[in-house]
C-alpha positions in Angstrom: -32.1 -91.9 4.2 -28.4 -92.0 4.4 -25.6 -89.4 5.3 -23.8 -90.8 2.0 -26.7 -90.5 -0.6 -25.4 -89.5 -4.1 -28.5 -87.4 -5.3 -27.0 -84.2 -3.7 -24.0 -84.7 -5.9 -25.7 -84.7 -9.4 -25.1 -81.1 -10.7 -25.2 -79.7 -13.8 -22.0 -80.6 -16.3 -21.8 -76.5 -16.9 -21.5 -75.7 -12.8 -19.0 -78.4 -12.8 -16.6 -76.6 -15.2 -16.9 -73.4 -13.8 -16.0 -75.1 -10.5 -13.1 -76.5 -11.8 -12.0 -73.4 -13.1 -12.1 -71.8 -9.9 -10.1 -74.2 -8.3 -7.1 -73.9 -10.9 -7.3 -69.9 -10.6 -7.2 -70.1 -6.9 -4.4 -72.2 -7.0 -2.3 -69.7 -9.3 -3.0 -67.0 -7.1 -0.5 -66.3 -4.2 -0.9 -64.2 -0.9 1.1 -61.0 -1.1 3.2 -60.1 1.7 6.7 -58.5 2.6 8.4 -62.2 2.0 6.9 -62.8 -1.0 5.7 -59.9 -2.5 7.9 -60.0 -5.9 7.7 -64.0 -6.3 4.9 -63.5 -8.6 6.6 -61.4 -11.4 8.7 -63.2 -13.8 12.0 -63.2 -13.8 13.8 -61.4 -16.9 16.6 -63.0 -18.0 19.9 -60.9 -18.7 22.0 -60.6 -22.0 25.3 -59.2 -22.7 23.5 -55.4 -23.9 22.9 -54.9 -20.2 26.7 -55.3 -19.6 27.6 -52.4 -22.1 28.8 -49.0 -20.8 27.2 -46.1 -22.7 29.7 -43.0 -23.8 29.0 -39.9 -22.0 27.0 -38.7 -24.9 25.4 -41.3 -25.0 24.3 -40.9 -21.5 23.7 -36.7 -21.9 21.4 -37.6 -24.6 19.8 -40.8 -23.2 19.2 -37.8 -19.7 17.5 -35.2 -22.2 14.9 -38.2 -23.4 14.0 -39.1 -20.3 14.2 -35.3 -19.2 11.3 -34.8 -21.8 9.1 -38.0 -20.9 8.7 -36.5 -17.3 5.5 -34.4 -16.8 5.2 -31.1 -15.6 5.0 -30.6 -12.3 3.4 -27.0 -11.9 0.2 -28.2 -10.3 2.5 -29.9 -7.7 4.3 -27.2 -7.0 1.4 -24.4 -6.7 -0.2 -26.8 -4.1 3.0 -26.6 -2.0 2.4 -22.5 -1.7 1.3 -21.4 1.5 -1.3 -18.9 0.8 -3.0 -17.1 3.8 -6.6 -16.7 4.7 -7.2 -13.7 4.7 -9.0 -12.4 8.2 -12.1 -10.3 9.0 -15.2 -9.2 6.8 -15.0 -9.6 2.8 -17.3 -7.0 1.0 -18.6 -7.6 -2.2 -18.6 -4.2 -3.4 -15.3 -2.7 -1.5 -14.3 0.9 -1.5 -10.6 1.7 -1.9 -9.8 4.5 0.7 -7.7 6.7 -0.1 -5.6 8.9 2.4 -5.9 12.2 2.9 -2.0 12.6 1.7 -2.5 10.7 -1.5 -5.8 12.7 -2.3 -3.8 16.1 -1.6 -0.7 14.7 -4.1 -3.5 13.7 -6.6 -4.9 17.1 -6.4 -1.3 18.6 -7.0 -0.1 16.4 -9.8 -3.5 17.4 -11.6 -3.1 21.1 -11.4 0.4 20.8 -12.6 -0.9 18.9 -15.4 -3.6 21.7 -16.7 -0.9 24.3 -16.0 1.7 22.8 -18.5 -1.0 21.9 -20.0 -1.7 26.0 -20.0 1.6 26.7 -20.9 1.7 24.5 -24.1 -1.9 26.5 -25.6 -0.2 30.3 -24.6 3.1 29.0 -26.4 1.6 27.8 -29.7 -1.1 31.1 -29.5 2.4 33.3 -29.5 3.6 31.5 -32.3 0.8 31.5 -34.3 0.2 35.6 -33.5 4.3 36.0 -34.5 3.5 34.4 -37.6 0.3 36.8 -38.3 2.6 39.5 -37.3 5.5 39.0 -39.9 3.4 38.1 -42.8 1.4 41.4 -41.9 4.9 43.4 -41.8 5.9 41.5 -45.2 2.6 42.9 -46.6 3.0 46.2 -45.1 -0.4 45.8 -43.5 0.4 45.8 -40.0 -0.4 49.0 -37.9 1.5 49.9 -34.6 -1.7 49.5 -32.8 -2.1 45.4 -33.3 1.3 45.1 -31.8 0.4 47.0 -28.4 -2.7 45.3 -28.4 -0.7 41.7 -28.5 1.6 42.8 -26.1 -1.2 43.8 -23.6 -3.1 40.4 -24.4 0.1 38.8 -23.6 1.3 41.0 -20.4 -2.5 40.0 -19.0 -1.7 36.3 -19.6 0.8 36.2 -17.5 -0.1 38.3 -14.9 -3.4 35.1 -15.2 -1.0 32.6 -15.1 1.9 34.1 -12.4 -0.6 33.6 -8.9 -1.5 30.4 -9.7 2.0 29.2 -10.6 3.6 30.7 -7.8 3.4 27.3 -5.8 4.7 25.4 -8.6 7.4 27.3 -9.5 8.7 27.5 -5.8 8.8 23.6 -5.8 10.8 23.4 -9.2 13.7 25.7 -7.7 16.3 24.2 -6.6 18.4 26.1 -3.6 22.0 24.9 -4.5 23.4 23.3 -7.5 23.9 19.7 -6.0 20.2 19.5 -5.3 18.0 17.8 -8.3 14.9 15.8 -8.7 16.7 12.8 -7.4 18.4 14.4 -4.6 16.2 17.0 -3.2 16.7 20.1 -1.3 15.2 18.8 2.2 18.2 16.8 2.6 20.7 17.2 5.3 23.5 14.9 4.4 25.4 13.9 1.5 24.8 10.3 0.2 28.4 8.3 0.3 28.8 4.8 -0.8 29.3 3.6 2.8 26.4 5.0 3.9 24.5 3.5 1.8 25.9 0.1 2.3 25.2 0.4 5.8 21.7 1.5 5.5 20.8 -1.2 3.8 22.6 -4.0 5.7 20.5 -2.4 8.5 17.7 -3.1 7.0 18.2 -6.4 5.4 18.9 -7.9 9.5 15.6 -6.2 10.7 13.5 -7.8 8.0 14.9 -11.0 8.4 14.6 -10.6 12.3 10.8 -9.8 12.0 10.2 -12.6 9.6 11.6 -14.9 12.0 9.6 -13.4 15.1 6.9 -13.8 12.7 7.3 -17.1 12.2 7.7 -17.9 15.6 4.6 -16.3 17.0 2.4 -13.8 14.9 0.3 -12.1 17.7 3.6 -11.0 19.8 5.6 -10.0 16.5 2.6 -7.7 15.2 2.4 -6.4 19.0 6.3 -5.7 19.2 7.6 -4.6 15.6 11.4 -3.9 14.4 10.6 -1.6 12.0 7.4 0.7 10.0 6.8 2.0 6.9 5.2 5.2 5.5 4.8 8.4 6.7 1.9 7.6 8.5 3.3 5.4 10.5 6.5 7.0 11.6 4.4 10.0 12.6 2.5 8.2 14.8 5.5 6.3 16.8 7.0 9.8 16.6 4.5 10.9 18.9 4.8 8.4 21.4 8.8 8.3 21.5 9.2 5.0 20.0 11.3 5.8 16.9 15.9 5.1 17.2 16.0 6.1 13.9 14.2 8.1 10.7 15.1 6.9 7.1 14.1 9.1 4.6 14.2 8.8 0.6 16.1 11.0 -1.3 13.9 11.8 -4.3 10.1 12.2 -3.0 7.9 14.5 -4.7 7.6 17.3 -4.5 4.4 18.7 -3.1 4.5 22.0 -1.7 0.4 22.6 -0.4 -0.4 22.5 2.1 -0.3 19.0 4.1 1.9 17.9 1.5 4.9 15.7 1.1 6.9 18.8 1.9 5.5 19.6 4.6 5.7 16.2 6.6 9.1 16.3 5.9 9.4 19.1 7.5 7.2 18.4 10.9 9.3 15.1 10.6 12.5 16.6 10.9 11.8 19.2 13.5 10.3 16.6 15.6 13.5 14.5 15.5 15.4 17.5 16.1 13.5 17.8 19.2 13.5 14.4 20.8 17.6 14.1 19.5 16.2 11.1 17.2 18.9 10.6 14.3 17.3 10.8 10.4 19.4 10.0 7.5 18.8 10.6 3.7 21.1 8.2 2.2 18.7 5.3 -0.3 15.9 6.7 -3.0 12.5 5.3 -2.8 13.5 2.5 -5.3 16.4 1.4 -3.5 14.5 1.4 0.5 12.1 -1.0 -1.1 14.9 -3.4 -2.4 16.7 -3.3 0.6 13.0 -4.3 2.2 11.9 -6.8 -0.1 9.1 -4.8 -1.2 7.3 -4.5 -5.0 6.1 -0.7 -3.8 8.3 2.3 -3.4 9.3 3.2 -0.1 9.5 7.1 1.0 9.9 6.5 4.4 11.4 3.9 7.2 10.8 4.2 11.0 13.2 2.1 13.1 12.1 1.2 16.5 14.1 -1.6 18.0 17.9 -1.9 17.0 18.5 -5.8 19.3 21.2 -7.3 17.0 22.4 -4.7 14.7 23.9 -2.0 17.5 27.1 -2.3 15.7 26.2 -1.6 12.5 24.2 1.3 13.4 27.0 3.0 15.6 29.1 2.7 12.4 26.0 4.2 10.1 25.9 7.0 13.0 29.5 8.0 12.5 29.3 8.0 8.6 26.3 10.0 8.6 27.6 12.5 10.5 30.8 12.7 8.0 28.4 13.1 5.1 26.5 15.7 7.1 29.5 17.7 7.3 30.6 17.2 4.1 27.1 18.6 2.7 27.9 21.9 4.8 30.8 22.6 3.1 29.5 22.1 -0.4 26.5 24.3 0.3 29.0 26.7 2.1 30.8 27.6 -0.9 
């Protein structure tokens, strides 16, 4: 049989039509490359409306419409936020650890609230007894013995209250007129505007340097911090002679119980005087937190490294000396 036999060319009519359609589609398709990637697009004819310049007002309206059509990018923004993974163990039922100082402060607050409630009850009883006395005297049915018994009862109640509230009243009393709840009696210097500005500038610079060090090498930055926050950390650094400057808030909560805030502040001041470390009372707790870009209130900041802020530190020491002299003149009067 010859190779050019016609028997193999016989196909079905439907198959023949399908093959012709496939050849037409393949002829219409074009390869997309950098040279002819836009050749498959139809050219749009321009009109005179394309050359019309819109007014400024119309352009603003068109921008507003386009801005409304723009999709929300909240998910995209949140996806780029860096959320560091927590290191160490993660417990299912985590117990919140409360420090010894916090426990003492809470107990003092509870007793203070109980004493205030007790005072309110006593005042209410005294008012009711006085009302009864006035009513009975008006009716002329009161006897002198009732008054004596009432006065004895009130004296007994006051004698019960006195030993319990001695501790609280001691914290309420101010040693001088300049002291108040916003400027406690443990402060040794006045707060001036320049002193506040210098302290805020010093803390801002040190916080910026510390963040930069964390970004470069977190392990080295943790080993050599520029500053530490809190009474416990400050006392630990004071015991190893690492503190160059101590900043204390002027409005710490009064807690005169044993091991409370007043005792810790006195201990910090005595250690600073022994080690010849300058300490300053310039900002409130909220202002210290604002200077260090923190949310929670800060009562104490210990500065460990002064590289890069030596000029500000010297100006602060000079202003602190003047503020301390001014405080002595006010208290001596």
